[in-house]
ChimeraX commands (.cxc) that place a marker at each C-alpha (Angstrom):
marker #1 position -54.22,-34.70,13.06 radius 0.5
marker #1 position -53.88,-37.53,10.54 radius 0.5
marker #1 position -51.60,-39.56,12.83 radius 0.5
marker #1 position -53.67,-39.08,16.00 radius 0.5
marker #1 position -55.49,-42.43,15.75 radius 0.5
marker #1 position -52.32,-44.35,14.90 radius 0.5
marker #1 position -50.40,-42.72,17.74 radius 0.5
marker #1 position -53.08,-43.75,20.23 radius 0.5
marker #1 position -53.06,-47.40,19.14 radius 0.5
marker #1 position -52.47,-49.99,21.82 radius 0.5
marker #1 position -49.34,-52.07,22.00 radius 0.5
marker #1 position -49.82,-55.42,20.30 radius 0.5
marker #1 position -47.93,-58.65,19.79 radius 0.5
marker #1 position -48.94,-60.35,16.54 radius 0.5
marker #1 position -48.41,-63.66,14.76 radius 0.5
marker #1 position -49.81,-64.81,11.45 radius 0.5
marker #1 position -49.42,-65.86,7.85 radius 0.5
marker #1 position -47.59,-63.82,5.20 radius 0.5
marker #1 position -48.98,-64.92,1.79 radius 0.5
marker #1 position -46.99,-63.72,-1.24 radius 0.5
marker #1 position -47.39,-63.49,-5.01 radius 0.5
marker #1 position -43.75,-63.10,-6.07 radius 0.5
marker #1 position -41.63,-66.08,-7.08 radius 0.5
marker #1 position -38.54,-65.00,-5.11 radius 0.5
marker #1 position -39.77,-66.47,-1.81 radius 0.5
marker #1 position -42.08,-69.23,-0.66 radius 0.5
marker #1 position -45.77,-68.31,-1.04 radius 0.5
marker #1 position -46.57,-68.71,2.67 radius 0.5
marker #1 position -44.35,-67.70,5.58 radius 0.5
marker #1 position -44.85,-66.95,9.28 radius 0.5
marker #1 position -44.81,-63.35,10.55 radius 0.5
marker #1 position -44.18,-62.48,14.23 radius 0.5
marker #1 position -44.01,-58.94,15.49 radius 0.5
marker #1 position -44.70,-56.13,17.93 radius 0.5
marker #1 position -46.58,-52.90,17.35 radius 0.5
marker #1 position -46.30,-49.83,19.59 radius 0.5
marker #1 position -48.20,-46.69,18.62 radius 0.5
marker #1 position -47.45,-45.93,14.96 radius 0.5
marker #1 position -44.44,-48.30,14.73 radius 0.5
marker #1 position -44.40,-52.01,13.93 radius 0.5
marker #1 position -41.41,-54.39,13.95 radius 0.5
marker #1 position -41.86,-57.81,12.32 radius 0.5
marker #1 position -39.72,-60.88,11.59 radius 0.5
marker #1 position -40.96,-63.07,8.75 radius 0.5
marker #1 position -39.54,-66.61,8.83 radius 0.5
marker #1 position -39.73,-69.41,6.29 radius 0.5
marker #1 position -40.81,-72.79,7.73 radius 0.5
marker #1 position -40.20,-74.57,4.38 radius 0.5
marker #1 position -36.40,-74.63,4.81 radius 0.5
marker #1 position -36.56,-78.18,6.17 radius 0.5
marker #1 position -38.33,-79.32,2.99 radius 0.5
marker #1 position -36.33,-77.69,0.18 radius 0.5
marker #1 position -33.21,-76.06,1.67 radius 0.5
marker #1 position -34.24,-72.48,0.83 radius 0.5
marker #1 position -34.80,-69.96,3.61 radius 0.5
marker #1 position -35.78,-66.29,3.63 radius 0.5
marker #1 position -35.72,-64.14,6.75 radius 0.5
marker #1 position -37.22,-60.66,6.58 radius 0.5
marker #1 position -36.66,-58.01,9.25 radius 0.5
marker #1 position -39.27,-55.30,8.70 radius 0.5
marker #1 position -40.05,-51.93,10.25 radius 0.5
marker #1 position -43.28,-50.15,9.41 radius 0.5
marker #1 position -44.38,-46.65,10.28 radius 0.5
marker #1 position -48.07,-45.79,10.11 radius 0.5
marker #1 position -48.63,-42.02,9.80 radius 0.5
marker #1 position -52.35,-42.75,9.42 radius 0.5
marker #1 position -54.68,-45.53,10.49 radius 0.5
marker #1 position -54.81,-47.07,6.99 radius 0.5
marker #1 position -51.43,-46.48,5.32 radius 0.5
marker #1 position -47.88,-47.35,6.35 radius 0.5
marker #1 position -44.35,-47.11,5.00 radius 0.5
marker #1 position -42.31,-50.32,5.02 radius 0.5
marker #1 position -38.53,-50.64,5.26 radius 0.5
marker #1 position -36.64,-53.89,5.69 radius 0.5
marker #1 position -33.90,-56.37,4.89 radius 0.5
marker #1 position -34.17,-59.91,3.45 radius 0.5
marker #1 position -31.50,-62.54,3.98 radius 0.5
marker #1 position -31.88,-65.57,1.69 radius 0.5
marker #1 position -29.98,-68.84,2.04 radius 0.5
marker #1 position -30.18,-71.53,-0.64 radius 0.5
marker #1 position -28.53,-74.93,-0.16 radius 0.5
marker #1 position -26.47,-75.85,-3.24 radius 0.5
marker #1 position -24.08,-78.75,-3.88 radius 0.5
marker #1 position -21.05,-76.61,-2.97 radius 0.5
marker #1 position -22.45,-75.08,0.24 radius 0.5
marker #1 position -24.86,-72.27,1.08 radius 0.5
marker #1 position -25.56,-69.51,-1.44 radius 0.5
marker #1 position -26.62,-66.30,0.33 radius 0.5
marker #1 position -28.34,-63.15,-0.92 radius 0.5
marker #1 position -28.95,-59.79,0.77 radius 0.5
marker #1 position -31.82,-57.52,-0.30 radius 0.5
marker #1 position -33.18,-54.20,0.90 radius 0.5
marker #1 position -36.96,-53.77,0.99 radius 0.5
marker #1 position -39.00,-50.61,0.58 radius 0.5
marker #1 position -42.77,-50.44,0.28 radius 0.5
marker #1 position -46.26,-49.38,1.27 radius 0.5
marker #1 position -48.73,-51.17,3.53 radius 0.5
marker #1 position -52.48,-50.77,3.42 radius 0.5
marker #1 position -54.30,-51.77,6.60 radius 0.5
marker #1 position -57.38,-53.91,6.01 radius 0.5
marker #1 position -60.37,-54.73,8.18 radius 0.5
marker #1 position -60.19,-56.34,11.63 radius 0.5
marker #1 position -62.43,-59.18,12.76 radius 0.5
marker #1 position -63.46,-60.97,15.98 radius 0.5
marker #1 position -63.23,-57.99,18.29 radius 0.5
marker #1 position -60.07,-56.69,16.58 radius 0.5
marker #1 position -58.18,-59.91,17.39 radius 0.5
marker #1 position -57.74,-60.83,13.70 radius 0.5
marker #1 position -56.15,-58.14,11.55 radius 0.5
marker #1 position -55.41,-57.96,7.85 radius 0.5
marker #1 position -53.08,-55.91,5.65 radius 0.5
marker #1 position -51.68,-55.85,2.12 radius 0.5
marker #1 position -48.24,-54.57,1.14 radius 0.5
marker #1 position -46.38,-53.76,-2.05 radius 0.5
marker #1 position -42.60,-54.05,-1.77 radius 0.5
marker #1 position -39.68,-53.13,-3.97 radius 0.5
marker #1 position -36.68,-55.43,-3.37 radius 0.5
marker #1 position -33.11,-54.69,-4.46 radius 0.5
marker #1 position -30.49,-57.46,-4.50 radius 0.5
marker #1 position -27.26,-55.86,-3.24 radius 0.5
marker #1 position -24.94,-58.85,-2.90 radius 0.5
marker #1 position -24.94,-62.60,-3.42 radius 0.5
marker #1 position -22.12,-64.82,-2.15 radius 0.5
marker #1 position -21.16,-68.28,-0.91 radius 0.5
marker #1 position -21.85,-71.70,-2.30 radius 0.5
marker #1 position -18.52,-71.76,-4.13 radius 0.5
marker #1 position -19.17,-68.44,-5.92 radius 0.5
marker #1 position -17.35,-65.13,-5.58 radius 0.5
marker #1 position -19.33,-62.25,-4.11 radius 0.5
marker #1 position -21.37,-60.42,-6.74 radius 0.5
marker #1 position -22.32,-56.87,-5.82 radius 0.5
marker #1 position -25.08,-54.71,-7.28 radius 0.5
marker #1 position -23.99,-53.30,-10.62 radius 0.5
marker #1 position -25.30,-51.82,-13.82 radius 0.5
marker #1 position -24.26,-54.69,-16.07 radius 0.5
marker #1 position -26.63,-56.60,-18.33 radius 0.5
marker #1 position -28.19,-58.34,-15.28 radius 0.5
marker #1 position -29.28,-55.01,-13.74 radius 0.5
marker #1 position -33.04,-55.69,-13.99 radius 0.5
marker #1 position -32.60,-59.18,-12.48 radius 0.5
marker #1 position -31.55,-57.47,-9.24 radius 0.5
marker #1 position -34.79,-55.49,-8.89 radius 0.5
marker #1 position -38.21,-56.95,-8.14 radius 0.5
marker #1 position -41.68,-56.06,-6.94 radius 0.5
marker #1 position -43.73,-58.23,-4.63 radius 0.5
marker #1 position -47.22,-58.15,-3.22 radius 0.5
marker #1 position -48.15,-59.84,0.03 radius 0.5
marker #1 position -51.13,-60.14,2.32 radius 0.5
marker #1 position -50.91,-60.74,6.06 radius 0.5
marker #1 position -53.57,-62.28,8.24 radius 0.5
marker #1 position -52.55,-62.08,11.90 radius 0.5
marker #1 position -53.79,-62.71,15.39 radius 0.5
marker #1 position -52.99,-59.63,17.49 radius 0.5
marker #1 position -53.21,-59.08,21.28 radius 0.5
marker link #1:1,2 radius 0.2
marker link #1:2,3 radius 0.2
marker link #1:3,4 radius 0.2
marker link #1:4,5 radius 0.2
marker link #1:5,6 radius 0.2
marker link #1:6,7 radius 0.2
marker link #1:7,8 radius 0.2
marker link #1:8,9 radius 0.2
marker link #1:9,10 radius 0.2
marker link #1:10,11 radius 0.2
marker link #1:11,12 radius 0.2
marker link #1:12,13 radius 0.2
marker link #1:13,14 radius 0.2
marker link #1:14,15 radius 0.2
marker link #1:15,16 radius 0.2
marker link #1:16,17 radius 0.2
marker link #1:17,18 radius 0.2
marker link #1:18,19 radius 0.2
marker link #1:19,20 radius 0.2
marker link #1:20,21 radius 0.2
marker link #1:21,22 radius 0.2
marker link #1:22,23 radius 0.2
marker link #1:23,24 radius 0.2
marker link #1:24,25 radius 0.2
marker link #1:25,26 radius 0.2
marker link #1:26,27 radius 0.2
marker link #1:27,28 radius 0.2
marker link #1:28,29 radius 0.2
marker link #1:29,30 radius 0.2
marker link #1:30,31 radius 0.2
marker link #1:31,32 radius 0.2
marker link #1:32,33 radius 0.2
marker link #1:33,34 radius 0.2
marker link #1:34,35 radius 0.2
marker link #1:35,36 radius 0.2
marker link #1:36,37 radius 0.2
marker link #1:37,38 radius 0.2
marker link #1:38,39 radius 0.2
marker link #1:39,40 radius 0.2
marker link #1:40,41 radius 0.2
marker link #1:41,42 radius 0.2
marker link #1:42,43 radius 0.2
marker link #1:43,44 radius 0.2
marker link #1:44,45 radius 0.2
marker link #1:45,46 radius 0.2
marker link #1:46,47 radius 0.2
marker link #1:47,48 radius 0.2
marker link #1:48,49 radius 0.2
marker link #1:49,50 radius 0.2
marker link #1:50,51 radius 0.2
marker link #1:51,52 radius 0.2
marker link #1:52,53 radius 0.2
marker link #1:53,54 radius 0.2
marker link #1:54,55 radius 0.2
marker link #1:55,56 radius 0.2
marker link #1:56,57 radius 0.2
marker link #1:57,58 radius 0.2
marker link #1:58,59 radius 0.2
marker link #1:59,60 radius 0.2
marker link #1:60,61 radius 0.2
marker link #1:61,62 radius 0.2
marker link #1:62,63 radius 0.2
marker link #1:63,64 radius 0.2
marker link #1:64,65 radius 0.2
marker link #1:65,66 radius 0.2
marker link #1:66,67 radius 0.2
marker link #1:67,68 radius 0.2
marker link #1:68,69 radius 0.2
marker link #1:69,70 radius 0.2
marker link #1:70,71 radius 0.2
marker link #1:71,72 radius 0.2
marker link #1:72,73 radius 0.2
marker link #1:73,74 radius 0.2
marker link #1:74,75 radius 0.2
marker link #1:75,76 radius 0.2
marker link #1:76,77 radius 0.2
marker link #1:77,78 radius 0.2
marker link #1:78,79 radius 0.2
marker link #1:79,80 radius 0.2
marker link #1:80,81 radius 0.2
marker link #1:81,82 radius 0.2
marker link #1:82,83 radius 0.2
marker link #1:83,84 radius 0.2
marker link #1:84,85 radius 0.2
marker link #1:85,86 radius 0.2
marker link #1:86,87 radius 0.2
marker link #1:87,88 radius 0.2
marker link #1:88,89 radius 0.2
marker link #1:89,90 radius 0.2
marker link #1:90,91 radius 0.2
marker link #1:91,92 radius 0.2
marker link #1:92,93 radius 0.2
marker link #1:93,94 radius 0.2
marker link #1:94,95 radius 0.2
marker link #1:95,96 radius 0.2
marker link #1:96,97 radius 0.2
marker link #1:97,98 radius 0.2
marker link #1:98,99 radius 0.2
marker link #1:99,100 radius 0.2
marker link #1:100,101 radius 0.2
marker link #1:101,102 radius 0.2
marker link #1:102,103 radius 0.2
marker link #1:103,104 radius 0.2
marker link #1:104,105 radius 0.2
marker link #1:105,106 radius 0.2
marker link #1:106,107 radius 0.2
marker link #1:107,108 radius 0.2
marker link #1:108,109 radius 0.2
marker link #1:109,110 radius 0.2
marker link #1:110,111 radius 0.2
marker link #1:111,112 radius 0.2
marker link #1:112,113 radius 0.2
marker link #1:113,114 radius 0.2
marker link #1:114,115 radius 0.2
marker link #1:115,116 radius 0.2
marker link #1:116,117 radius 0.2
marker link #1:117,118 radius 0.2
marker link #1:118,119 radius 0.2
marker link #1:119,120 radius 0.2
marker link #1:120,121 radius 0.2
marker link #1:121,122 radius 0.2
marker link #1:122,123 radius 0.2
marker link #1:123,124 radius 0.2
marker link #1:124,125 radius 0.2
marker link #1:125,126 radius 0.2
marker link #1:126,127 radius 0.2
marker link #1:127,128 radius 0.2
marker link #1:128,129 radius 0.2
marker link #1:129,130 radius 0.2
marker link #1:130,131 radius 0.2
marker link #1:131,132 radius 0.2
marker link #1:132,133 radius 0.2
marker link #1:133,134 radius 0.2
marker link #1:134,135 radius 0.2
marker link #1:135,136 radius 0.2
marker link #1:136,137 radius 0.2
marker link #1:137,138 radius 0.2
marker link #1:138,139 radius 0.2
marker link #1:139,140 radius 0.2
marker link #1:140,141 radius 0.2
marker link #1:141,142 radius 0.2
marker link #1:142,143 radius 0.2
marker link #1:143,144 radius 0.2
marker link #1:144,145 radius 0.2
marker link #1:145,146 radius 0.2
marker link #1:146,147 radius 0.2
marker link #1:147,148 radius 0.2
marker link #1:148,149 radius 0.2
marker link #1:149,150 radius 0.2
marker link #1:150,151 radius 0.2
marker link #1:151,152 radius 0.2
marker link #1:152,153 radius 0.2
marker link #1:153,154 radius 0.2
view
């Protein structure tokens, strides 16, 4: 009964701004996605790559068992230009999404998410691959982030 409203949701294409608090990515990125029933697939791209040579690409899947709460699962690929090439990082993402209010006849939607990111491997840029481990840098490989999305949906 809890998922009835989410399951009856219309199909939507959405585009908007992903504004973040964590320091691991740029504070504003562009989110583009598709929602069908209780499932949402989103790509979050970083338009600032042309300015500073750092790019993050998130591939996210969200499942909404209720109209206000969703579970987030995803993968982040980060590329940083360094003097010796391109340094790359791969992270898994796990989190919760809270759906906010909609405005302008439901065309503008809002949400807030808390994510837990785990750095599994970093490689390239003249460095050997470094895999997730339990060495002294263990806590550097784990991070929390909070982001808000404001999107146009139709």
